[in-house]
C-alpha positions as CSV (number, residue, x, y, z in Angstrom):
1,M,-17.8,13.9,-16.3
2,A,-20.5,11.7,-14.9
3,R,-21.1,10.2,-18.3
4,I,-17.4,9.7,-18.9
5,K,-17.0,8.0,-15.5
6,K,-20.0,5.7,-16.3
7,L,-18.5,5.0,-19.7
8,M,-15.2,4.0,-18.2
9,K,-16.9,1.7,-15.7
10,V,-18.9,0.0,-18.5
11,N,-15.8,-0.3,-20.6
12,A,-14.0,-1.9,-17.7
13,S,-16.8,-4.4,-17.4
14,V,-16.5,-5.3,-21.1
15,R,-12.7,-5.7,-20.7
16,D,-13.3,-8.0,-17.7
17,Q,-15.7,-10.1,-19.7
18,D,-13.2,-10.3,-22.6
19,I,-10.6,-11.6,-20.1
20,I,-13.0,-14.3,-18.9
21,L,-14.1,-15.3,-22.4
22,S,-10.5,-15.6,-23.5
23,K,-9.6,-17.8,-20.6
24,L,-12.8,-20.0,-20.9
25,S,-12.2,-20.4,-24.6
26,M,-8.7,-21.9,-24.0
27,N,-10.3,-25.0,-22.3
28,K,-12.8,-26.8,-24.4
29,H,-15.3,-28.3,-22.0
30,P,-19.1,-28.7,-22.1
31,T,-19.5,-26.7,-18.9
32,H,-17.5,-23.8,-20.4
33,E,-19.7,-23.7,-23.5
34,R,-22.7,-22.7,-21.5
35,L,-20.7,-20.2,-19.5
36,I,-19.2,-18.7,-22.7
37,E,-22.7,-18.3,-24.3
38,N,-24.0,-16.5,-21.2
39,M,-20.9,-14.3,-21.0
40,R,-21.2,-13.3,-24.7
41,K,-24.8,-12.2,-24.1
42,S,-23.8,-10.1,-21.1
43,R,-20.8,-8.6,-23.0
44,K,-23.0,-7.6,-25.9
45,S,-25.4,-5.8,-23.6
46,H,-22.6,-4.0,-21.9
47,L,-20.9,-3.1,-25.2
48,D,-24.2,-1.7,-26.5
49,Q,-24.5,0.5,-23.4
50,A,-20.9,1.6,-23.8
51,K,-21.6,2.6,-27.4
52,Q,-24.6,4.7,-26.4
53,L,-22.6,6.4,-23.7
54,A,-19.7,7.1,-26.0
55,L,-22.0,8.7,-28.6
56,S,-23.6,11.0,-25.9
57,V,-20.1,12.0,-24.7
58,Q,-18.9,12.6,-28.3
59,K,-21.8,15.1,-28.8
60,D,-20.6,17.2,-25.8
61,P,-18.5,20.2,-26.9
62,G,-16.1,19.7,-24.0
63,P,-14.5,22.3,-21.7
64,R,-13.6,25.8,-22.9
65,L,-10.0,26.7,-22.5
66,K,-8.4,30.1,-22.3
67,S,-5.1,30.8,-23.9
68,R,-3.5,31.6,-20.5
69,D,-4.4,28.1,-19.4
70,L,-2.2,26.7,-22.1
71,S,1.0,28.8,-21.5
72,D,4.2,26.8,-21.2
73,S,4.7,27.9,-17.6
74,V,1.2,26.9,-16.5
75,L,1.3,23.6,-18.3
76,Q,4.8,22.8,-16.8
77,R,3.5,23.5,-13.3
78,R,0.5,21.3,-13.9
79,Y,2.6,18.6,-15.3
80,N,5.1,18.7,-12.4
81,K,2.2,18.7,-9.9
82,V,0.5,15.6,-11.5
83,V,3.9,13.8,-11.6
84,R,4.6,14.6,-8.0
85,N,1.1,13.6,-6.8
86,L,1.0,10.3,-8.7
87,S,4.6,9.4,-7.7
88,S,3.8,10.1,-4.0
89,K,0.6,8.1,-4.2
90,I,2.4,5.1,-5.8
91,T,5.3,5.3,-3.3
92,S,2.9,5.3,-0.4
93,E,0.7,2.5,-1.8
94,L,3.5,0.1,-2.7
95,P,4.4,-1.2,0.8
96,L,0.8,-2.2,1.5
97,V,0.3,-4.2,-1.7
98,R,3.8,-5.7,-1.5
99,E,3.2,-7.1,2.0
100,D,-0.3,-8.4,1.5
101,P,-1.3,-10.4,-1.6
102,S,-5.0,-10.2,-0.6
103,K,-5.2,-6.5,-1.3
104,V,-6.8,-7.0,-4.7
105,E,-8.5,-3.6,-5.1
106,E,-5.5,-1.7,-3.7
107,L,-3.3,-3.5,-6.2
108,H,-5.7,-2.5,-9.0
109,V,-5.4,1.2,-7.8
110,V,-1.6,0.9,-8.0
111,R,-1.9,-0.4,-11.5
112,R,-4.2,2.5,-12.5
113,D,-1.9,5.1,-10.9
114,C,1.1,3.5,-12.6
115,K,-0.7,3.7,-16.0
116,Q,-1.6,7.4,-15.4
117,L,2.0,8.3,-14.4
118,R,3.4,6.3,-17.3
119,Y,1.2,8.2,-19.8
120,I,2.1,11.6,-18.3
121,L,5.8,10.8,-18.4
122,E,5.5,9.7,-22.0
123,M,4.4,13.3,-22.8
124,S,8.0,14.5,-22.2
125,E,10.6,14.6,-24.8
126,F,13.6,12.3,-24.3
127,S,16.2,10.6,-26.4
128,R,16.1,7.4,-24.3
129,P,13.2,6.5,-22.0
130,P,14.2,7.3,-18.4
131,K,14.4,4.4,-15.8
132,P,11.2,5.3,-14.1
133,L,9.3,5.1,-17.3
134,V,10.9,1.7,-18.2
135,T,10.0,0.5,-14.7
136,L,6.4,1.7,-15.0
137,R,6.0,-0.2,-18.2
138,S,7.3,-3.3,-16.6
139,W,5.1,-2.9,-13.5
140,Q,2.0,-2.2,-15.6
141,D,2.5,-5.4,-17.6
142,L,2.8,-7.5,-14.5
143,L,0.0,-5.7,-12.7
144,G,-2.3,-6.1,-15.7
145,T,-1.6,-9.9,-15.7
146,I,-2.3,-10.1,-12.0
147,R,-5.6,-8.1,-12.6
148,D,-6.6,-10.6,-15.3
149,H,-6.1,-13.4,-12.8
150,D,-8.1,-11.6,-10.1
151,V,-11.0,-11.0,-12.5
152,M,-11.0,-14.7,-13.5
153,I,-10.7,-15.9,-9.9
154,E,-13.6,-13.7,-8.8
155,Y,-15.7,-15.0,-11.6
156,L,-14.9,-18.7,-10.9
157,Q,-15.5,-18.2,-7.2
158,G,-19.0,-16.9,-8.0
159,L,-20.0,-20.1,-9.9
160,K,-21.5,-23.3,-8.6
161,R,-18.6,-25.5,-7.6
162,S,-17.6,-28.6,-9.7
163,T,-14.4,-30.6,-10.0
164,E,-13.7,-29.0,-13.4
165,L,-14.2,-25.5,-12.1
166,Q,-12.2,-26.1,-8.9
167,V,-9.2,-27.3,-11.0
168,A,-9.5,-24.1,-13.2
169,L,-9.7,-22.0,-10.0
170,N,-6.6,-23.6,-8.4
171,I,-4.6,-23.1,-11.6
172,E,-5.7,-19.4,-11.8
173,I,-4.8,-18.9,-8.1
174,E,-1.4,-20.6,-8.6
175,N,-0.5,-18.4,-11.6
176,R,-1.7,-15.3,-9.9
177,N,0.5,-16.0,-6.9
178,K,3.5,-16.6,-9.2
179,N,3.0,-13.3,-10.9
180,Y,2.4,-11.5,-7.6
181,R,5.7,-12.8,-6.3
182,K,7.4,-11.6,-9.4
183,F,5.9,-8.1,-9.0
184,V,7.0,-8.0,-5.3
185,E,10.5,-8.8,-6.5
186,V,10.7,-6.2,-9.3
187,S,9.1,-3.5,-7.2
188,R,11.7,-3.6,-4.5
189,E,13.5,-0.8,-6.2
190,N,11.2,2.2,-6.8
191,P,12.7,4.8,-9.1
192,V,9.4,6.6,-9.2
193,S,9.9,7.8,-5.6
194,R,12.5,10.4,-6.8
195,F,9.7,12.3,-8.5
196,A,7.6,12.3,-5.2
197,A,10.4,14.1,-3.4
198,K,10.8,17.0,-5.9
199,P,9.3,20.3,-4.8
């Protein structure tokens, strides 16, 4: 588990660097060329580390399961418990992140929890996706966009200031605020909360 957690962290770093590279590449400027080159070197190093971790995890045989752990009743109880717990967590986290746009990490946690709940719900069979699942997909898209802005804002704030970079930072902050307001609006109704209340 420790290796898997480390792999997830390194993968997240590579993803963040991909976001930054993508945004820097959109604006052709001499300052950006140097930043892009440094970012590519850092990304390659992190990607090599991720590959080594992935290979070591792949060699691990994984946990041993007993047939009683896979019975329909046990799996259904586990499924229901995970859905309840994630729904309760999201429902309790929403008011905090909807009232304070500066809660960057908390918003990232909500995004991660929404993603987990979405994938769990997608394991069920249904003829038409239920409203909570449709909502989670919408929230996840918006929260992912906000996260991309947050990653870029943090990166730009860590650089030595210049007029060019300040303009880029201002644009990123403005777009982040616009997407955050959109999330606040669409998250006013929370169909996920109905799962939290189920025993």
